[in-house]
All heavy atoms as TSV, in Angstrom:
chain	resi	resn	atom	element	x	y	z
A	1	MET	N	N	92.427	129.976	-27.551
A	1	MET	CA	C	93.376	129.088	-26.921
A	1	MET	C	C	94.771	129.709	-27.037
A	1	MET	O	O	95.229	129.935	-28.130
A	1	MET	CB	C	93.366	127.728	-27.610
A	1	MET	CG	C	92.136	126.905	-27.307
A	1	MET	SD	S	92.176	125.262	-28.054
A	1	MET	CE	C	90.979	125.518	-29.346
A	2	THR	N	N	95.377	129.963	-25.928
A	2	THR	CA	C	96.720	130.546	-25.943
A	2	THR	C	C	97.786	129.509	-25.667
A	2	THR	O	O	98.881	129.593	-26.190
A	2	THR	CB	C	96.828	131.674	-24.913
A	2	THR	OG1	O	96.481	131.164	-23.633
A	2	THR	CG2	C	95.899	132.825	-25.265
A	3	ASP	N	N	97.493	128.547	-24.874
A	3	ASP	CA	C	98.428	127.466	-24.556
A	3	ASP	C	C	98.229	126.362	-25.600
A	3	ASP	O	O	97.107	125.890	-25.794
A	3	ASP	CB	C	98.114	126.946	-23.152
A	3	ASP	CG	C	98.971	125.768	-22.730
A	3	ASP	OD1	O	99.770	125.273	-23.553
A	3	ASP	OD2	O	98.843	125.336	-21.567
A	4	PRO	N	N	99.298	125.953	-26.312
A	4	PRO	CA	C	99.137	124.892	-27.317
A	4	PRO	C	C	98.497	123.620	-26.755
A	4	PRO	O	O	97.813	122.893	-27.470
A	4	PRO	CB	C	100.568	124.624	-27.788
A	4	PRO	CG	C	101.302	125.876	-27.498
A	4	PRO	CD	C	100.671	126.444	-26.249
A	5	MET	N	N	98.694	123.362	-25.487
A	5	MET	CA	C	98.094	122.168	-24.887
A	5	MET	C	C	96.588	122.316	-24.702
A	5	MET	O	O	95.897	121.329	-24.473
A	5	MET	CB	C	98.763	121.837	-23.556
A	5	MET	CG	C	100.191	121.317	-23.714
A	5	MET	SD	S	100.321	119.848	-24.776
A	5	MET	CE	C	99.434	118.660	-23.799
A	6	ASP	N	N	96.059	123.536	-24.809
A	6	ASP	CA	C	94.609	123.718	-24.728
A	6	ASP	C	C	93.899	122.923	-25.814
A	6	ASP	O	O	92.843	122.341	-25.576
A	6	ASP	CB	C	94.231	125.194	-24.845
A	6	ASP	CG	C	94.472	125.959	-23.565
A	6	ASP	OD1	O	94.640	125.318	-22.499
A	6	ASP	OD2	O	94.483	127.203	-23.624
A	7	LEU	N	N	94.471	122.903	-27.012
A	7	LEU	CA	C	93.876	122.132	-28.099
A	7	LEU	C	C	93.801	120.659	-27.723
A	7	LEU	O	O	92.776	120.005	-27.912
A	7	LEU	CB	C	94.687	122.304	-29.386
A	7	LEU	CG	C	94.226	121.472	-30.576
A	7	LEU	CD1	C	92.821	121.857	-31.005
A	7	LEU	CD2	C	95.204	121.619	-31.724
A	8	VAL	N	N	94.867	120.145	-27.162
A	8	VAL	CA	C	94.903	118.739	-26.739
A	8	VAL	C	C	93.863	118.492	-25.651
A	8	VAL	O	O	93.120	117.506	-25.697
A	8	VAL	CB	C	96.316	118.353	-26.252
A	8	VAL	CG1	C	96.338	116.931	-25.699
A	8	VAL	CG2	C	97.335	118.524	-27.372
A	9	ARG	N	N	93.785	119.389	-24.696
A	9	ARG	CA	C	92.791	119.241	-23.609
A	9	ARG	C	C	91.376	119.241	-24.167
A	9	ARG	O	O	90.550	118.397	-23.805
A	9	ARG	CB	C	92.960	120.356	-22.587
A	9	ARG	CG	C	94.172	120.204	-21.719
A	9	ARG	CD	C	94.243	121.326	-20.663
A	9	ARG	NE	N	95.588	121.463	-20.202
A	9	ARG	CZ	C	96.481	122.360	-20.639
A	9	ARG	NH1	N	96.140	123.245	-21.551
A	9	ARG	NH2	N	97.705	122.392	-20.167
A	10	HIS	N	N	91.076	120.197	-25.041
A	10	HIS	CA	C	89.731	120.285	-25.623
A	10	HIS	C	C	89.410	119.017	-26.422
A	10	HIS	O	O	88.286	118.513	-26.363
A	10	HIS	CB	C	89.598	121.517	-26.514
A	10	HIS	CG	C	89.526	122.794	-25.762
A	10	HIS	ND1	N	88.415	123.179	-25.052
A	10	HIS	CD2	C	90.432	123.772	-25.593
A	10	HIS	CE1	C	88.645	124.344	-24.474
A	10	HIS	NE2	N	89.861	124.730	-24.786
A	11	PHE	N	N	90.397	118.525	-27.150
A	11	PHE	CA	C	90.193	117.324	-27.946
A	11	PHE	C	C	89.820	116.135	-27.058
A	11	PHE	O	O	88.805	115.464	-27.279
A	11	PHE	CB	C	91.455	117.012	-28.760
A	11	PHE	CG	C	91.355	115.748	-29.553
A	11	PHE	CD1	C	90.692	115.724	-30.762
A	11	PHE	CD2	C	91.926	114.573	-29.085
A	11	PHE	CE1	C	90.599	114.549	-31.496
A	11	PHE	CE2	C	91.838	113.396	-29.811
A	11	PHE	CZ	C	91.180	113.387	-31.019
A	12	PHE	N	N	90.622	115.877	-26.034
A	12	PHE	CA	C	90.358	114.708	-25.193
A	12	PHE	C	C	89.113	114.888	-24.326
A	12	PHE	O	O	88.408	113.915	-24.049
A	12	PHE	CB	C	91.586	114.332	-24.367
A	12	PHE	CG	C	92.604	113.606	-25.192
A	12	PHE	CD1	C	93.739	114.251	-25.641
A	12	PHE	CD2	C	92.398	112.284	-25.560
A	12	PHE	CE1	C	94.665	113.581	-26.436
A	12	PHE	CE2	C	93.312	111.606	-26.354
A	12	PHE	CZ	C	94.442	112.264	-26.800
A	13	GLU	N	N	88.799	116.104	-23.931
A	13	GLU	CA	C	87.543	116.336	-23.211
A	13	GLU	C	C	86.359	115.999	-24.113
A	13	GLU	O	O	85.397	115.359	-23.678
A	13	GLU	CB	C	87.466	117.777	-22.723
A	13	GLU	CG	C	88.404	118.074	-21.565
A	13	GLU	CD	C	88.523	119.556	-21.257
A	13	GLU	OE1	O	87.906	120.391	-21.972
A	13	GLU	OE2	O	89.251	119.888	-20.310
A	14	ALA	N	N	86.417	116.425	-25.374
A	14	ALA	CA	C	85.334	116.131	-26.323
A	14	ALA	C	C	85.243	114.638	-26.604
A	14	ALA	O	O	84.144	114.076	-26.665
A	14	ALA	CB	C	85.552	116.910	-27.623
A	15	VAL	N	N	86.384	113.969	-26.762
A	15	VAL	CA	C	86.386	112.521	-26.991
A	15	VAL	C	C	85.783	111.806	-25.785
A	15	VAL	O	O	84.955	110.905	-25.933
A	15	VAL	CB	C	87.813	112.010	-27.294
A	15	VAL	CG1	C	87.873	110.489	-27.242
A	15	VAL	CG2	C	88.273	112.514	-28.656
A	16	ASN	N	N	86.155	112.214	-24.590
A	16	ASN	CA	C	85.627	111.570	-23.385
A	16	ASN	C	C	84.126	111.780	-23.225
A	16	ASN	O	O	83.453	110.955	-22.611
A	16	ASN	CB	C	86.372	112.051	-22.138
A	16	ASN	CG	C	87.746	111.433	-22.033
A	16	ASN	OD1	O	87.980	110.330	-22.493
A	16	ASN	ND2	N	88.664	112.154	-21.422
A	17	ARG	N	N	83.599	112.858	-23.786
A	17	ARG	CA	C	82.153	113.104	-23.753
A	17	ARG	C	C	81.438	112.446	-24.933
A	17	ARG	O	O	80.222	112.525	-25.044
A	17	ARG	CB	C	81.865	114.610	-23.805
A	17	ARG	CG	C	82.207	115.389	-22.599
A	17	ARG	CD	C	81.625	116.819	-22.665
A	17	ARG	NE	N	81.832	117.498	-23.941
A	17	ARG	CZ	C	82.881	118.280	-24.250
A	17	ARG	NH1	N	83.844	118.467	-23.374
A	17	ARG	NH2	N	82.962	118.862	-25.423
A	18	SER	N	N	82.199	111.857	-25.853
A	18	SER	CA	C	81.639	111.312	-27.101
A	18	SER	C	C	80.911	112.395	-27.888
A	18	SER	O	O	79.852	112.164	-28.465
A	18	SER	CB	C	80.693	110.133	-26.826
A	18	SER	OG	O	81.390	109.084	-26.208
A	19	ASP	N	N	81.497	113.579	-27.938
A	19	ASP	CA	C	80.892	114.740	-28.583
A	19	ASP	C	C	81.521	114.945	-29.961
A	19	ASP	O	O	82.525	115.651	-30.106
A	19	ASP	CB	C	81.101	115.971	-27.692
A	19	ASP	CG	C	80.371	117.195	-28.185
A	19	ASP	OD1	O	79.994	117.250	-29.375
A	19	ASP	OD2	O	80.188	118.117	-27.366
A	20	ALA	N	N	80.924	114.322	-30.980
A	20	ALA	CA	C	81.474	114.384	-32.334
A	20	ALA	C	C	81.504	115.808	-32.867
A	20	ALA	O	O	82.428	116.179	-33.595
A	20	ALA	CB	C	80.670	113.482	-33.270
A	21	ASP	N	N	80.519	116.635	-32.508
A	21	ASP	CA	C	80.504	118.025	-32.970
A	21	ASP	C	C	81.691	118.800	-32.409
A	21	ASP	O	O	82.348	119.552	-33.128
A	21	ASP	CB	C	79.201	118.715	-32.575
A	21	ASP	CG	C	78.002	118.175	-33.337
A	21	ASP	OD1	O	78.170	117.742	-34.501
A	21	ASP	OD2	O	76.900	118.186	-32.772
A	22	ALA	N	N	81.973	118.619	-31.132
A	22	ALA	CA	C	83.086	119.329	-30.498
A	22	ALA	C	C	84.429	118.838	-31.038
A	22	ALA	O	O	85.345	119.636	-31.237
A	22	ALA	CB	C	83.034	119.169	-28.984
A	23	VAL	N	N	84.549	117.544	-31.297
A	23	VAL	CA	C	85.787	117.015	-31.882
A	23	VAL	C	C	85.964	117.600	-33.281
A	23	VAL	O	O	87.031	118.112	-33.631
A	23	VAL	CB	C	85.782	115.474	-31.936
A	23	VAL	CG1	C	86.983	114.956	-32.713
A	23	VAL	CG2	C	85.778	114.887	-30.537
A	24	ALA	N	N	84.918	117.558	-34.095
A	24	ALA	CA	C	85.000	118.050	-35.471
A	24	ALA	C	C	85.318	119.544	-35.519
A	24	ALA	O	O	85.998	120.003	-36.441
A	24	ALA	CB	C	83.693	117.763	-36.201
A	25	ALA	N	N	84.866	120.296	-34.541
A	25	ALA	CA	C	85.124	121.738	-34.505
A	25	ALA	C	C	86.617	122.046	-34.388
A	25	ALA	O	O	87.048	123.159	-34.713
A	25	ALA	CB	C	84.368	122.381	-33.347
A	26	LEU	N	N	87.408	121.082	-33.980
A	26	LEU	CA	C	88.851	121.281	-33.834
A	26	LEU	C	C	89.612	121.017	-35.131
A	26	LEU	O	O	90.807	121.256	-35.202
A	26	LEU	CB	C	89.381	120.386	-32.704
A	26	LEU	CG	C	88.767	120.682	-31.335
A	26	LEU	CD1	C	89.171	119.601	-30.345
A	26	LEU	CD2	C	89.174	122.058	-30.842
A	27	TYR	N	N	88.927	120.516	-36.152
A	27	TYR	CA	C	89.543	120.232	-37.448
A	27	TYR	C	C	89.321	121.406	-38.398
A	27	TYR	O	O	88.312	122.098	-38.320
A	27	TYR	CB	C	88.919	118.989	-38.077
A	27	TYR	CG	C	89.342	117.674	-37.472
A	27	TYR	CD1	C	88.757	117.199	-36.304
A	27	TYR	CD2	C	90.310	116.893	-38.080
A	27	TYR	CE1	C	89.127	115.979	-35.754
A	27	TYR	CE2	C	90.693	115.668	-37.535
A	27	TYR	CZ	C	90.093	115.224	-36.382
A	27	TYR	OH	O	90.460	114.022	-35.851
A	28	HIS	N	N	90.223	121.588	-39.337
A	28	HIS	CA	C	90.058	122.579	-40.402
A	28	HIS	C	C	88.950	122.107	-41.337
A	28	HIS	O	O	88.788	120.892	-41.555
A	28	HIS	CB	C	91.379	122.726	-41.166
A	28	HIS	CG	C	91.365	123.822	-42.175
A	28	HIS	ND1	N	90.849	123.664	-43.432
A	28	HIS	CD2	C	91.807	125.102	-42.087
A	28	HIS	CE1	C	90.967	124.798	-44.103
A	28	HIS	NE2	N	91.547	125.687	-43.302
A	29	ALA	N	N	88.199	123.033	-41.914
A	29	ALA	CA	C	87.077	122.679	-42.793
A	29	ALA	C	C	87.504	121.799	-43.967
A	29	ALA	O	O	86.755	120.925	-44.401
A	29	ALA	CB	C	86.397	123.945	-43.306
A	30	ASP	N	N	88.700	122.018	-44.488
A	30	ASP	CA	C	89.187	121.263	-45.648
A	30	ASP	C	C	90.201	120.186	-45.275
A	30	ASP	O	O	91.032	119.801	-46.102
A	30	ASP	CB	C	89.832	122.221	-46.654
A	30	ASP	CG	C	88.843	123.241	-47.187
A	30	ASP	OD1	O	87.658	122.882	-47.370
A	30	ASP	OD2	O	89.247	124.396	-47.411
A	31	CYS	N	N	90.124	119.688	-44.071
A	31	CYS	CA	C	91.111	118.718	-43.591
A	31	CYS	C	C	91.007	117.393	-44.345
A	31	CYS	O	O	89.999	117.061	-44.952
A	31	CYS	CB	C	90.924	118.467	-42.102
A	31	CYS	SG	S	89.372	117.641	-41.717
A	32	ILE	N	N	92.088	116.655	-44.280
A	32	ILE	CA	C	92.125	115.267	-44.739
A	32	ILE	C	C	92.697	114.476	-43.574
A	32	ILE	O	O	93.795	114.761	-43.103
A	32	ILE	CB	C	92.991	115.094	-45.993
A	32	ILE	CG1	C	92.394	115.889	-47.153
A	32	ILE	CG2	C	93.113	113.611	-46.358
A	32	ILE	CD1	C	93.244	115.890	-48.401
A	33	ALA	N	N	91.935	113.519	-43.075
A	33	ALA	CA	C	92.350	112.763	-41.892
A	33	ALA	C	C	92.390	111.279	-42.215
A	33	ALA	O	O	91.481	110.743	-42.847
A	33	ALA	CB	C	91.393	113.019	-40.740
A	34	GLU	N	N	93.446	110.620	-41.780
A	34	GLU	CA	C	93.567	109.170	-41.901
A	34	GLU	C	C	93.398	108.558	-40.519
A	34	GLU	O	O	93.838	109.127	-39.529
A	34	GLU	CB	C	94.946	108.801	-42.440
A	34	GLU	CG	C	95.231	109.340	-43.815
A	34	GLU	CD	C	96.623	108.971	-44.293
A	34	GLU	OE1	O	97.265	108.096	-43.680
A	34	GLU	OE2	O	97.066	109.569	-45.279
A	35	TYR	N	N	92.783	107.409	-40.478
A	35	TYR	CA	C	92.666	106.676	-39.220
A	35	TYR	C	C	92.084	107.537	-38.101
A	35	TYR	O	O	92.757	107.839	-37.129
A	35	TYR	CB	C	94.029	106.117	-38.785
A	35	TYR	CG	C	94.735	105.357	-39.868
A	35	TYR	CD1	C	95.834	105.891	-40.511
A	35	TYR	CD2	C	94.258	104.113	-40.256
A	35	TYR	CE1	C	96.471	105.183	-41.523
A	35	TYR	CE2	C	94.893	103.404	-41.271
A	35	TYR	CZ	C	95.990	103.940	-41.896
A	35	TYR	OH	O	96.620	103.252	-42.898
A	36	VAL	N	N	90.831	107.924	-38.261
A	36	VAL	CA	C	90.190	108.771	-37.267
A	36	VAL	C	C	90.335	108.195	-35.863
A	36	VAL	O	O	90.593	108.917	-34.917
A	36	VAL	CB	C	88.711	109.011	-37.624
A	36	VAL	CG1	C	87.934	109.598	-36.475
A	36	VAL	CG2	C	88.630	109.943	-38.821
A	37	PHE	N	N	90.203	106.894	-35.710
A	37	PHE	CA	C	90.320	106.274	-34.393
A	37	PHE	C	C	90.777	104.844	-34.575
A	37	PHE	O	O	91.109	104.428	-35.668
A	37	PHE	CB	C	88.966	106.371	-33.667
A	37	PHE	CG	C	89.046	106.420	-32.172
A	37	PHE	CD1	C	89.725	107.427	-31.516
A	37	PHE	CD2	C	88.437	105.448	-31.411
A	37	PHE	CE1	C	89.792	107.475	-30.133
A	37	PHE	CE2	C	88.488	105.483	-30.035
A	37	PHE	CZ	C	89.162	106.500	-29.398
A	38	THR	N	N	90.811	104.069	-33.615
A	38	THR	CA	C	91.296	102.683	-33.498
A	38	THR	C	C	91.638	101.985	-34.817
A	38	THR	O	O	92.633	102.306	-35.444
A	38	THR	CB	C	90.311	101.844	-32.680
A	38	THR	OG1	O	89.034	101.872	-33.296
A	38	THR	CG2	C	90.197	102.373	-31.272
A	39	ASP	N	N	90.857	101.033	-35.238
A	39	ASP	CA	C	91.191	100.188	-36.383
A	39	ASP	C	C	90.665	100.727	-37.711
A	39	ASP	O	O	90.566	99.997	-38.689
A	39	ASP	CB	C	90.649	98.767	-36.161
A	39	ASP	CG	C	91.310	98.084	-34.990
A	39	ASP	OD1	O	92.489	98.375	-34.737
A	39	ASP	OD2	O	90.653	97.274	-34.329
A	40	ASP	N	N	90.359	101.980	-37.754
A	40	ASP	CA	C	89.817	102.622	-38.940
A	40	ASP	C	C	90.905	102.737	-40.007
A	40	ASP	O	O	92.001	103.199	-39.735
A	40	ASP	CB	C	89.314	104.009	-38.548
A	40	ASP	CG	C	88.522	104.683	-39.631
A	40	ASP	OD1	O	88.442	104.143	-40.747
A	40	ASP	OD2	O	87.981	105.761	-39.357
A	41	GLU	N	N	90.607	102.316	-41.226
A	41	GLU	CA	C	91.591	102.409	-42.306
A	41	GLU	C	C	91.130	103.351	-43.403
A	41	GLU	O	O	91.679	103.353	-44.502
A	41	GLU	CB	C	91.866	101.019	-42.877
A	41	GLU	CG	C	92.531	100.102	-41.867
A	41	GLU	CD	C	92.870	98.737	-42.440
A	41	GLU	OE1	O	92.747	98.534	-43.662
A	41	GLU	OE2	O	93.260	97.875	-41.641
A	42	GLN	N	N	90.136	104.185	-43.123
A	42	GLN	CA	C	89.606	105.091	-44.126
A	42	GLN	C	C	90.343	106.427	-44.107
A	42	GLN	O	O	91.001	106.780	-43.142
A	42	GLN	CB	C	88.122	105.340	-43.862
A	42	GLN	CG	C	87.275	104.109	-44.038
A	42	GLN	CD	C	85.807	104.446	-43.946
A	42	GLN	OE1	O	85.345	105.395	-44.568
A	42	GLN	NE2	N	85.072	103.681	-43.157
A	43	VAL	N	N	90.175	107.147	-45.194
A	43	VAL	CA	C	90.658	108.521	-45.293
A	43	VAL	C	C	89.418	109.398	-45.393
A	43	VAL	O	O	88.516	109.122	-46.186
A	43	VAL	CB	C	91.556	108.706	-46.538
A	43	VAL	CG1	C	91.944	110.162	-46.697
A	43	VAL	CG2	C	92.781	107.823	-46.430
A	44	TYR	N	N	89.353	110.421	-44.568
A	44	TYR	CA	C	88.192	111.315	-44.516
A	44	TYR	C	C	88.592	112.677	-45.054
A	44	TYR	O	O	89.537	113.278	-44.576
A	44	TYR	CB	C	87.696	111.455	-43.080
A	44	TYR	CG	C	87.248	110.153	-42.474
A	44	TYR	CD1	C	88.148	109.293	-41.864
A	44	TYR	CD2	C	85.919	109.772	-42.537
A	44	TYR	CE1	C	87.739	108.087	-41.322
A	44	TYR	CE2	C	85.495	108.567	-41.993
A	44	TYR	CZ	C	86.415	107.736	-41.392
A	44	TYR	OH	O	86.007	106.542	-40.858
A	45	GLU	N	N	87.862	113.164	-46.046
A	45	GLU	CA	C	88.137	114.470	-46.628
A	45	GLU	C	C	87.050	115.446	-46.210
A	45	GLU	O	O	85.882	115.243	-46.513
A	45	GLU	CB	C	88.212	114.368	-48.142
A	45	GLU	CG	C	89.387	113.524	-48.604
A	45	GLU	CD	C	89.573	113.546	-50.106
A	45	GLU	OE1	O	89.370	114.614	-50.707
A	45	GLU	OE2	O	89.920	112.501	-50.648
A	46	GLY	N	N	87.439	116.489	-45.497
A	46	GLY	CA	C	86.511	117.516	-45.046
A	46	GLY	C	C	85.992	117.236	-43.652
A	46	GLY	O	O	85.883	116.092	-43.215
A	47	VAL	N	N	85.687	118.320	-42.967
A	47	VAL	CA	C	85.289	118.213	-41.564
A	47	VAL	C	C	83.978	117.443	-41.384
A	47	VAL	O	O	83.804	116.744	-40.393
A	47	VAL	CB	C	85.260	119.609	-40.902
A	47	VAL	CG1	C	84.074	120.428	-41.374
A	47	VAL	CG2	C	85.271	119.486	-39.391
A	48	ALA	N	N	83.065	117.528	-42.350
A	48	ALA	CA	C	81.793	116.801	-42.225
A	48	ALA	C	C	82.041	115.289	-42.221
A	48	ALA	O	O	81.429	114.558	-41.433
A	48	ALA	CB	C	80.837	117.178	-43.350
A	49	ARG	N	N	82.950	114.820	-43.064
A	49	ARG	CA	C	83.270	113.384	-43.097
A	49	ARG	C	C	84.019	112.957	-41.840
A	49	ARG	O	O	83.803	111.868	-41.318
A	49	ARG	CB	C	84.099	113.049	-44.342
A	49	ARG	CG	C	83.345	113.236	-45.637
A	49	ARG	CD	C	82.306	112.162	-45.893
A	49	ARG	NE	N	82.992	110.890	-46.054
A	49	ARG	CZ	C	82.619	109.755	-45.470
A	49	ARG	NH1	N	81.555	109.712	-44.738
A	49	ARG	NH2	N	83.304	108.652	-45.642
A	50	VAL	N	N	84.912	113.824	-41.338
A	50	VAL	CA	C	85.615	113.517	-40.084
A	50	VAL	C	C	84.603	113.385	-38.955
A	50	VAL	O	O	84.671	112.459	-38.150
A	50	VAL	CB	C	86.667	114.602	-39.764
A	50	VAL	CG1	C	87.186	114.471	-38.355
A	50	VAL	CG2	C	87.817	114.526	-40.758
A	51	ARG	N	N	83.630	114.284	-38.908
A	51	ARG	CA	C	82.598	114.224	-37.874
A	51	ARG	C	C	81.834	112.906	-37.959
A	51	ARG	O	O	81.565	112.268	-36.947
A	51	ARG	CB	C	81.641	115.412	-38.002
A	51	ARG	CG	C	80.706	115.505	-36.816
A	51	ARG	CD	C	79.291	115.865	-37.253
A	51	ARG	NE	N	78.385	115.741	-36.121
A	51	ARG	CZ	C	77.807	114.604	-35.765
A	51	ARG	NH1	N	78.027	113.482	-36.421
A	51	ARG	NH2	N	76.996	114.555	-34.733
A	52	GLU	N	N	81.491	112.485	-39.177
A	52	GLU	CA	C	80.796	111.201	-39.364
A	52	GLU	C	C	81.642	110.038	-38.846
A	52	GLU	O	O	81.116	109.110	-38.239
A	52	GLU	CB	C	80.464	110.987	-40.838
A	52	GLU	CG	C	79.403	111.906	-41.383
A	52	GLU	CD	C	79.233	111.767	-42.885
A	52	GLU	OE1	O	79.833	110.851	-43.496
A	52	GLU	OE2	O	78.509	112.587	-43.467
A	53	GLY	N	N	82.936	110.087	-39.115
A	53	GLY	CA	C	83.828	109.028	-38.635
A	53	GLY	C	C	83.873	108.960	-37.123
A	53	GLY	O	O	83.788	107.875	-36.538
A	54	TRP	N	N	83.979	110.113	-36.486
A	54	TRP	CA	C	83.987	110.136	-35.010
A	54	TRP	C	C	82.638	109.691	-34.452
A	54	TRP	O	O	82.588	108.936	-33.486
A	54	TRP	CB	C	84.345	111.523	-34.493
A	54	TRP	CG	C	85.822	111.744	-34.467
A	54	TRP	CD1	C	86.562	112.498	-35.338
A	54	TRP	CD2	C	86.749	111.188	-33.539
A	54	TRP	NE1	N	87.885	112.434	-34.993
A	54	TRP	CE2	C	88.025	111.638	-33.896
A	54	TRP	CE3	C	86.617	110.337	-32.445
A	54	TRP	CZ2	C	89.172	111.282	-33.189
A	54	TRP	CZ3	C	87.760	109.988	-31.740
A	54	TRP	CH2	C	89.020	110.457	-32.115
A	55	ALA	N	N	81.536	110.151	-35.054
A	55	ALA	CA	C	80.208	109.762	-34.568
A	55	ALA	C	C	80.033	108.247	-34.654
A	55	ALA	O	O	79.506	107.621	-33.729
A	55	ALA	CB	C	79.121	110.482	-35.360
A	56	ALA	N	N	80.489	107.650	-35.754
A	56	ALA	CA	C	80.394	106.195	-35.906
A	56	ALA	C	C	81.249	105.496	-34.855
A	56	ALA	O	O	80.843	104.487	-34.274
A	56	ALA	CB	C	80.828	105.782	-37.310
A	57	GLU	N	N	82.428	106.041	-34.606
A	57	GLU	CA	C	83.312	105.448	-33.598
A	57	GLU	C	C	82.678	105.527	-32.212
A	57	GLU	O	O	82.701	104.571	-31.453
A	57	GLU	CB	C	84.658	106.176	-33.609
A	57	GLU	CG	C	85.706	105.522	-32.768
A	57	GLU	CD	C	86.176	104.186	-33.322
A	57	GLU	OE1	O	86.013	103.920	-34.522
A	57	GLU	OE2	O	86.721	103.394	-32.528
A	58	PHE	N	N	82.093	106.667	-31.878
A	58	PHE	CA	C	81.453	106.822	-30.573
A	58	PHE	C	C	80.269	105.880	-30.434
A	58	PHE	O	O	80.018	105.340	-29.356
A	58	PHE	CB	C	81.008	108.268	-30.352
A	58	PHE	CG	C	82.150	109.243	-30.246
A	58	PHE	CD1	C	82.006	110.543	-30.698
A	58	PHE	CD2	C	83.368	108.880	-29.689
A	58	PHE	CE1	C	83.036	111.457	-30.590
A	58	PHE	CE2	C	84.410	109.778	-29.586
A	58	PHE	CZ	C	84.246	111.075	-30.037
A	59	ALA	N	N	79.526	105.672	-31.508
A	59	ALA	CA	C	78.389	104.750	-31.460
A	59	ALA	C	C	78.853	103.307	-31.300
A	59	ALA	O	O	78.212	102.512	-30.621
A	59	ALA	CB	C	77.555	104.890	-32.729
A	60	ARG	N	N	79.963	102.979	-31.919
A	60	ARG	CA	C	80.492	101.612	-31.879
A	60	ARG	C	C	81.136	101.281	-30.540
A	60	ARG	O	O	81.032	100.175	-30.052
A	60	ARG	CB	C	81.513	101.455	-33.010
A	60	ARG	CG	C	81.892	100.066	-33.344
A	60	ARG	CD	C	82.723	99.911	-34.631
A	60	ARG	NE	N	83.588	101.026	-34.987
A	60	ARG	CZ	C	83.351	101.886	-35.991
A	60	ARG	NH1	N	82.263	101.766	-36.733
A	60	ARG	NH2	N	84.195	102.853	-36.264
A	61	PHE	N	N	81.811	102.243	-29.951
A	61	PHE	CA	C	82.553	102.008	-28.718
A	61	PHE	C	C	82.122	102.993	-27.646
A	61	PHE	O	O	82.815	103.979	-27.384
A	61	PHE	CB	C	84.070	102.112	-28.939
A	61	PHE	CG	C	84.592	101.082	-29.881
A	61	PHE	CD1	C	84.918	101.421	-31.178
A	61	PHE	CD2	C	84.752	99.769	-29.479
A	61	PHE	CE1	C	85.408	100.471	-32.064
A	61	PHE	CE2	C	85.236	98.805	-30.355
A	61	PHE	CZ	C	85.555	99.168	-31.646
A	62	ALA	N	N	80.990	102.755	-27.042
A	62	ALA	CA	C	80.497	103.628	-25.977
A	62	ALA	C	C	81.377	103.471	-24.750
A	62	ALA	O	O	82.039	102.439	-24.566
A	62	ALA	CB	C	79.055	103.267	-25.640
A	63	GLY	N	N	81.395	104.492	-23.905
A	63	GLY	CA	C	82.164	104.424	-22.664
A	63	GLY	C	C	81.679	103.289	-21.785
A	63	GLY	O	O	80.590	102.741	-21.963
A	64	ALA	N	N	82.469	102.940	-20.819
A	64	ALA	CA	C	82.150	101.807	-19.947
A	64	ALA	C	C	80.988	102.071	-19.009
A	64	ALA	O	O	80.386	101.151	-18.486
A	64	ALA	CB	C	83.385	101.420	-19.141
A	65	GLY	N	N	80.654	103.302	-18.781
A	65	GLY	CA	C	79.550	103.633	-17.900
A	65	GLY	C	C	79.396	105.140	-17.780
A	65	GLY	O	O	80.129	105.886	-18.416
A	66	ALA	N	N	78.456	105.572	-16.984
A	66	ALA	CA	C	78.221	107.002	-16.812
A	66	ALA	C	C	79.511	107.686	-16.348
A	66	ALA	O	O	80.128	107.241	-15.385
A	66	ALA	CB	C	77.101	107.232	-15.812
A	67	GLY	N	N	79.917	108.701	-17.047
A	67	GLY	CA	C	81.130	109.421	-16.687
A	67	GLY	C	C	82.415	108.689	-17.056
A	67	GLY	O	O	83.504	109.107	-16.677
A	68	ALA	N	N	82.290	107.588	-17.810
A	68	ALA	CA	C	83.475	106.806	-18.173
A	68	ALA	C	C	84.369	107.569	-19.121
A	68	ALA	O	O	83.924	108.460	-19.828
A	68	ALA	CB	C	83.045	105.491	-18.813
A	69	ARG	N	N	85.621	107.226	-19.118
A	69	ARG	CA	C	86.579	107.844	-20.027
A	69	ARG	C	C	87.096	106.796	-20.996
A	69	ARG	O	O	87.165	105.627	-20.673
A	69	ARG	CB	C	87.736	108.445	-19.245
A	69	ARG	CG	C	87.312	109.581	-18.355
A	69	ARG	CD	C	88.531	110.352	-17.872
A	69	ARG	NE	N	88.155	111.492	-17.083
A	69	ARG	CZ	C	87.867	112.683	-17.571
A	69	ARG	NH1	N	87.886	112.885	-18.871
A	69	ARG	NH2	N	87.553	113.683	-16.787
A	70	ARG	N	N	87.453	107.247	-22.147
A	70	ARG	CA	C	88.009	106.352	-23.180
A	70	ARG	C	C	89.462	106.120	-22.903
A	70	ARG	O	O	90.152	106.925	-22.385
A	70	ARG	CB	C	87.832	106.971	-24.563
A	70	ARG	CG	C	86.365	107.067	-24.899
A	70	ARG	CD	C	86.204	107.718	-26.264
A	70	ARG	NE	N	84.802	107.873	-26.508
A	70	ARG	CZ	C	84.016	106.908	-26.935
A	70	ARG	NH1	N	84.494	105.733	-27.202
A	70	ARG	NH2	N	82.740	107.123	-27.113
């Protein structure tokens, strides 16, 4: 990625696909993340926990329909 906005594009493309693996791949392995999404009040340590948080969020709030965007 050469354009700093590429990271943002990749992030939102992965979120719109509900792709927890692709979202997690954008985090550092030793990251600490607060509030992964909406009303989440947890702190996630490490990329594996961040991935779990996103996967749970995607399962809880599926898109509105085929090809839907968040």
